[in-house]
FIVEXDO-849974 format. One record per atom (N, C-alpha, C, O): z, x, y; residue in three letters; chain; residue number from 1. Coordinates in nm, 4 decimals. Atoms other than C-alpha are relative to their C-alpha. Example, Ala and Ser with C-alpha at 12.3 -4.5 7.8 and 13.67 -1.06 7.14 Angstrom:
BEGIN
SEVEX         up       east      north   code   unit   pos
SEVEX     0.0000     0.0890    -0.1190    Ala      A     1
SEVEX     0.7800     1.2300    -0.4500    Ala      A     1
SEVEX     0.0000     0.0900     0.1200    Ala      A     1
SEVEX     0.0665     0.1936     0.1181    Ala      A     1
SEVEX    -0.0060    -0.0820    -0.1190    Ser      A     2
SEVEX     0.7140     1.3670    -0.1060    Ser      A     2
SEVEX     0.0730    -0.0770     0.1090    Ser      A     2
SEVEX     0.0899    -0.0261     0.2198    Ser      A     2
END
This chain:
BEGIN
SEVEX         up       east      north   code   unit   pos
SEVEX    -0.1173     0.0005     0.0846    Met      A     1
SEVEX   -19.0620    13.6568    -8.4819    Met      A     1
SEVEX     0.0484     0.1432    -0.0109    Met      A     1
SEVEX    -0.0268     0.2325    -0.0498    Met      A     1
SEVEX    -0.0603    -0.1323     0.0083    Lys      A     2
SEVEX   -18.8299    13.9529    -8.4673    Lys      A     2
SEVEX     0.1010    -0.0022    -0.1130    Lys      A     2
SEVEX     0.1913    -0.0859    -0.1141    Lys      A     2
SEVEX    -0.0960    -0.0115     0.1084    Leu      A     3
SEVEX   -18.6470    14.0521    -8.7823    Leu      A     3
SEVEX     0.0944     0.1145     0.0317    Leu      A     3
SEVEX     0.0551     0.2128     0.0945    Leu      A     3
SEVEX    -0.0928    -0.1095    -0.0218    Ser      A     4
SEVEX   -18.3352    14.2632    -8.7723    Ser      A     4
SEVEX     0.0717     0.0314    -0.1297    Ser      A     4
SEVEX     0.0762    -0.0505    -0.2215    Ser      A     4
SEVEX    -0.0709    -0.0444     0.1186    Gly      A     5
SEVEX   -18.1385    14.4544    -9.0265    Gly      A     5
SEVEX    -0.0220     0.1484    -0.0170    Gly      A     5
SEVEX    -0.0994     0.2089     0.0571    Gly      A     5
SEVEX     0.0141    -0.1444     0.0200    Pro      A     6
SEVEX   -18.1079    14.8058    -9.1596    Pro      A     6
SEVEX    -0.1454     0.0420    -0.0198    Pro      A     6
SEVEX    -0.2148    -0.0106    -0.1068    Pro      A     6
SEVEX     0.1349    -0.0531     0.0148    Gly      A     7
SEVEX   -18.4325    14.9937    -9.1150    Gly      A     7
SEVEX    -0.1102    -0.0851     0.0599    Gly      A     7
SEVEX    -0.2273    -0.0482     0.0507    Gly      A     7
SEVEX     0.1042     0.0877    -0.0536    Leu      A     8
SEVEX   -18.6129    14.7070    -8.9396    Leu      A     8
SEVEX    -0.0098     0.0059     0.1522    Leu      A     8
SEVEX    -0.0979    -0.0573     0.2105    Leu      A     8
SEVEX     0.0069    -0.0092    -0.1450    Glu      A     9
SEVEX   -18.5412    14.7964    -8.5776    Glu      A     9
SEVEX    -0.1157     0.0927     0.0369    Glu      A     9
SEVEX    -0.1218     0.2070    -0.0081    Glu      A     9
SEVEX     0.1149    -0.0806    -0.0414    Val      A    10
SEVEX   -18.8619    14.9194    -8.4179    Val      A    10
SEVEX    -0.0291    -0.0271     0.1473    Val      A    10
SEVEX     0.0020    -0.1343     0.1992    Val      A    10
SEVEX     0.0451     0.0219    -0.1370    Cys      A    11
SEVEX   -18.9948    14.9668    -8.0686    Cys      A    11
SEVEX    -0.1292    -0.0813    -0.0059    Cys      A    11
SEVEX    -0.1865    -0.0978    -0.1136    Cys      A    11
SEVEX     0.1240     0.0800     0.0044    Pro      A    12
SEVEX   -19.2943    14.7550    -7.9657    Pro      A    12
SEVEX    -0.1118     0.0759    -0.0697    Pro      A    12
SEVEX    -0.1482     0.1867    -0.0301    Pro      A    12
SEVEX     0.1047    -0.0631     0.0795    Ser      A    13
SEVEX   -19.5630    14.8338    -8.2169    Ser      A    13
SEVEX    -0.1373    -0.0374     0.0552    Ser      A    13
SEVEX    -0.1491    -0.1278     0.1379    Ser      A    13
SEVEX     0.1352     0.0414    -0.0383    Pro      A    14
SEVEX   -19.9373    14.8238    -8.1686    Pro      A    14
SEVEX    -0.0267    -0.1458    -0.0372    Pro      A    14
SEVEX    -0.0969    -0.2162     0.0354    Pro      A    14
SEVEX     0.0204     0.1400     0.0395    Ala      A    15
SEVEX   -19.9290    14.4923    -8.3577    Ala      A    15
SEVEX     0.0629    -0.0947     0.1014    Ala      A    15
SEVEX     0.0033    -0.1969     0.1354    Ala      A    15
SEVEX    -0.0645     0.0850    -0.1015    Glu      A    16
SEVEX   -19.6825    14.3448    -8.1062    Glu      A    16
SEVEX    -0.0822    -0.0022     0.1282    Glu      A    16
SEVEX    -0.0976    -0.1071     0.1909    Glu      A    16
SEVEX     0.0832    -0.0067    -0.1208    Lys      A    17
SEVEX   -19.9000    14.4634    -7.8190    Lys      A    17
SEVEX    -0.1282    -0.0806    -0.0181    Lys      A    17
SEVEX    -0.1717    -0.1501     0.0736    Lys      A    17
SEVEX     0.1224     0.0752     0.0289    Trp      A    18
SEVEX   -20.2111    14.3170    -7.9850    Trp      A    18
SEVEX     0.0268    -0.1506     0.0080    Trp      A    18
SEVEX    -0.0484    -0.2244     0.0717    Trp      A    18
SEVEX    -0.0334     0.1427     0.0008    Val      A    19
SEVEX   -20.0438    13.9794    -8.0425    Val      A    19
SEVEX     0.0242    -0.0492     0.1426    Val      A    19
SEVEX    -0.0232    -0.1562     0.1805    Val      A    19
SEVEX    -0.0275     0.0382    -0.1394    Arg      A    20
SEVEX   -19.9194    13.9693    -7.6828    Arg      A    20
SEVEX    -0.1307    -0.0121     0.0783    Arg      A    20
SEVEX    -0.1479    -0.1059     0.1561    Arg      A    20
SEVEX     0.1273     0.0024    -0.0724    Ala      A    21
SEVEX   -20.2700    14.0498    -7.5527    Ala      A    21
SEVEX    -0.0865    -0.1187    -0.0424    Ala      A    21
SEVEX    -0.1454    -0.1858     0.0423    Ala      A    21
SEVEX     0.0805     0.1121     0.0492    Val      A    22
SEVEX   -20.4448    13.7932    -7.7742    Val      A    22
SEVEX     0.0568    -0.1322     0.0510    Val      A    22
SEVEX    -0.0181    -0.2200     0.0937    Val      A    22
SEVEX    -0.0624     0.1232    -0.0490    Asn      A    23
SEVEX   -20.1940    13.5238    -7.6788    Asn      A    23
SEVEX    -0.0181    -0.0149     0.1507    Asn      A    23
SEVEX    -0.0353    -0.1264     0.2000    Asn      A    23
SEVEX     0.0223     0.0061    -0.1444    His      A    24
SEVEX   -20.2309    13.6130    -7.3106    His      A    24
SEVEX    -0.1426    -0.0460     0.0307    His      A    24
SEVEX    -0.1645    -0.1207     0.1260    His      A    24
SEVEX     0.1390     0.0418    -0.0181    His      A    25
SEVEX   -20.6087    13.5694    -7.3416    His      A    25
SEVEX    -0.0110    -0.1514    -0.0134    His      A    25
SEVEX    -0.0785    -0.2166     0.0662    His      A    25
SEVEX    -0.0044     0.1448     0.0162    Gly      A    26
SEVEX   -20.5491    13.2181    -7.4714    Gly      A    26
SEVEX    -0.1169    -0.0637    -0.0718    Gly      A    26
SEVEX    -0.1150    -0.1849    -0.0934    Gly      A    26
SEVEX     0.1179     0.0592     0.0604    Gly      A    27
SEVEX   -20.8845    13.1700    -7.6412    Gly      A    27
SEVEX    -0.0033     0.0014    -0.1514    Gly      A    27
SEVEX    -0.1026    -0.0404    -0.2110    Gly      A    27
SEVEX     0.0014    -0.0142     0.1455    Phe      A    28
SEVEX   -20.7839    13.2323    -8.0013    Phe      A    28
SEVEX     0.1214    -0.0632    -0.0676    Phe      A    28
SEVEX     0.1595    -0.0213    -0.1769    Phe      A    28
SEVEX    -0.1197     0.0620     0.0562    Gly      A    29
SEVEX   -20.4824    13.0085    -8.0627    Gly      A    29
SEVEX     0.1214     0.0884     0.0242    Gly      A    29
SEVEX     0.1168     0.1812     0.1049    Gly      A    29
SEVEX    -0.1237    -0.0770    -0.0123    Thr      A    30
SEVEX   -20.1302    13.1449    -8.0959    Thr      A    30
SEVEX     0.0134     0.0924    -0.1196    Thr      A    30
SEVEX     0.0122     0.0478    -0.2343    Thr      A    30
SEVEX    -0.0127    -0.1004     0.1048    Trp      A    31
SEVEX   -20.0916    13.4648    -8.2931    Trp      A    31
SEVEX     0.1434     0.0473    -0.0101    Trp      A    31
SEVEX     0.2208     0.0375     0.0851    Trp      A    31
SEVEX    -0.1301    -0.0625     0.0229    Ala      A    32
SEVEX   -19.7844    13.6257    -8.4420    Ala      A    32
SEVEX    -0.0152     0.0943    -0.1188    Ala      A    32
SEVEX    -0.1167     0.0929    -0.1884    Ala      A    32
SEVEX     0.0022    -0.0858     0.1173    Phe      A    33
SEVEX   -19.7005    13.8865    -8.6997    Phe      A    33
SEVEX     0.1425     0.0184    -0.0480    Phe      A    33
SEVEX     0.2382    -0.0054     0.0256    Phe      A    33
SEVEX    -0.1306    -0.0327     0.0556    Met      A    34
SEVEX   -19.4151    13.9796    -8.9254    Met      A    34
SEVEX    -0.0171     0.1129    -0.1000    Met      A    34
SEVEX    -0.1267     0.1372    -0.1505    Met      A    34
SEVEX    -0.0010    -0.1076     0.0984    Val      A    35
SEVEX   -19.3224    14.2678    -9.1512    Val      A    35
SEVEX     0.0679    -0.0542    -0.1245    Val      A    35
SEVEX     0.1777    -0.1094    -0.1174    Val      A    35
SEVEX    -0.0567     0.0454     0.1273    Cys      A    36
SEVEX   -19.2627    14.1839    -9.5157    Cys      A    36
SEVEX     0.0195     0.1221    -0.0889    Cys      A    36
SEVEX    -0.0769     0.1824    -0.1362    Cys      A    36
SEVEX    -0.0300    -0.1148     0.0858    Lys      A    37
SEVEX   -19.0877    14.4561    -9.7121    Lys      A    37
SEVEX     0.0359    -0.0431    -0.1412    Lys      A    37
SEVEX     0.0624     0.0407    -0.2273    Lys      A    37
SEVEX    -0.0279     0.0536     0.1337    Glu      A    38
SEVEX   -19.0229    14.2291   -10.0107    Glu      A    38
SEVEX    -0.1099    -0.1006    -0.0346    Glu      A    38
SEVEX    -0.0941    -0.2201    -0.0094    Glu      A    38
SEVEX     0.1143     0.0874     0.0254    Pro      A    39
SEVEX   -19.3576    14.0876   -10.1277    Pro      A    39
SEVEX     0.0339    -0.1269    -0.0789    Pro      A    39
SEVEX    -0.0321    -0.2294    -0.0612    Pro      A    39
SEVEX    -0.0355     0.1194     0.0764    Asn      A    40
SEVEX   -19.1879    13.8463   -10.3687    Asn      A    40
SEVEX     0.0619    -0.1081     0.0885    Asn      A    40
SEVEX     0.0759    -0.2222     0.0446    Asn      A    40
SEVEX    -0.0556     0.0978    -0.0932    Arg      A    41
SEVEX   -19.0329    13.6740   -10.0631    Arg      A    41
SEVEX    -0.1008    -0.0452     0.1050    Arg      A    41
SEVEX    -0.0647    -0.1199     0.1959    Arg      A    41
SEVEX     0.0987     0.0298    -0.1032    Leu      A    42
SEVEX   -19.3566    13.6421    -9.8650    Leu      A    42
SEVEX    -0.0168    -0.1502     0.0222    Leu      A    42
SEVEX    -0.0188    -0.1952     0.1368    Leu      A    42
SEVEX     0.0158     0.1448    -0.0146    Gly      A    43
SEVEX   -19.4012    13.2698    -9.9339    Gly      A    43
SEVEX     0.1163    -0.0627     0.0746    Gly      A    43
SEVEX     0.0966    -0.1467     0.1625    Gly      A    43
SEVEX    -0.1219     0.0503    -0.0664    Glu      A    44
SEVEX   -19.0436    13.1972    -9.8275    Glu      A    44
SEVEX    -0.0011     0.0377     0.1486    Glu      A    44
SEVEX     0.0328    -0.0440     0.2342    Glu      A    44
SEVEX     0.0048    -0.0444    -0.1389    Met      A    45
SEVEX   -19.0885    13.4025    -9.5106    Met      A    45
SEVEX    -0.1051    -0.0774     0.0796    Met      A    45
SEVEX    -0.0798    -0.1160     0.1937    Met      A    45
SEVEX     0.1046     0.0757    -0.0694    Leu      A    46
SEVEX   -19.4140    13.2267    -9.4198    Leu      A    46
SEVEX     0.0421    -0.1445     0.0235    Leu      A    46
SEVEX     0.0150    -0.2004     0.1298    Leu      A    46
SEVEX    -0.0500     0.1364    -0.0189    Asp      A    47
SEVEX   -19.2555    12.8847    -9.4762    Asp      A    47
SEVEX     0.0990    -0.0075     0.1155    Asp      A    47
SEVEX     0.0917    -0.0987     0.1979    Asp      A    47
SEVEX    -0.0976    -0.0037    -0.1087    Ala      A    48
SEVEX   -18.9661    12.9768    -9.2458    Ala      A    48
SEVEX    -0.0702     0.0223     0.1345    Ala      A    48
SEVEX    -0.0315    -0.0355     0.2360    Ala      A    48
SEVEX     0.0746    -0.0271    -0.1221    Phe      A    49
SEVEX   -19.2134    13.1097    -8.9901    Phe      A    49
SEVEX    -0.0705    -0.1249     0.0492    Phe      A    49
SEVEX    -0.0706    -0.1527     0.1691    Phe      A    49
SEVEX     0.0696     0.1233    -0.0385    Lys      A    50
SEVEX   -19.4137    12.7855    -8.9935    Lys      A    50
SEVEX     0.0969    -0.0978     0.0632    Lys      A    50
SEVEX     0.0622    -0.1644     0.1607    Lys      A    50
SEVEX    -0.1015     0.0894    -0.0563    Val      A    51
SEVEX   -19.0943    12.5882    -8.9276    Val      A    51
SEVEX     0.0362     0.0460     0.1401    Val      A    51
SEVEX     0.0473    -0.0364     0.2308    Val      A    51
SEVEX    -0.0329    -0.0546    -0.1320    Asp      A    52
SEVEX   -19.0065    12.8192    -8.6360    Asp      A    52
SEVEX    -0.1108    -0.0291     0.1006    Asp      A    52
SEVEX    -0.0828    -0.0651     0.2150    Asp      A    52
SEVEX     0.1130     0.0219    -0.0907    Met      A    53
SEVEX   -19.3553    12.7835    -8.4861    Met      A    53
SEVEX    -0.0163    -0.1467     0.0366    Met      A    53
SEVEX    -0.0634    -0.1785     0.1458    Met      A    53
SEVEX     0.0143     0.1432    -0.0253    Ala      A    54
SEVEX   -19.3476    12.4041    -8.5142    Ala      A    54
SEVEX     0.1074    -0.0515     0.0954    Ala      A    54
SEVEX     0.0895    -0.1555     0.1587    Ala      A    54
SEVEX    -0.1123     0.0460    -0.0847    Ala      A    55
SEVEX   -19.0180    12.3779    -8.3238    Ala      A    55
SEVEX    -0.0274     0.0221     0.1461    Ala      A    55
SEVEX     0.0563    -0.0108     0.2302    Ala      A    55
END
């Protein structure tokens, strides 16, 4: 999941590289990560992420 908006544009981070490597291995399920800069919205973001992953 890539988020965009002011201050959220980043080059591939170590976390993105890690997720890509773990997913390429294939032995640990499907991994992903996201950045949450508003902790009070974390539940909402995770719910949206689950919907995206199920599609």
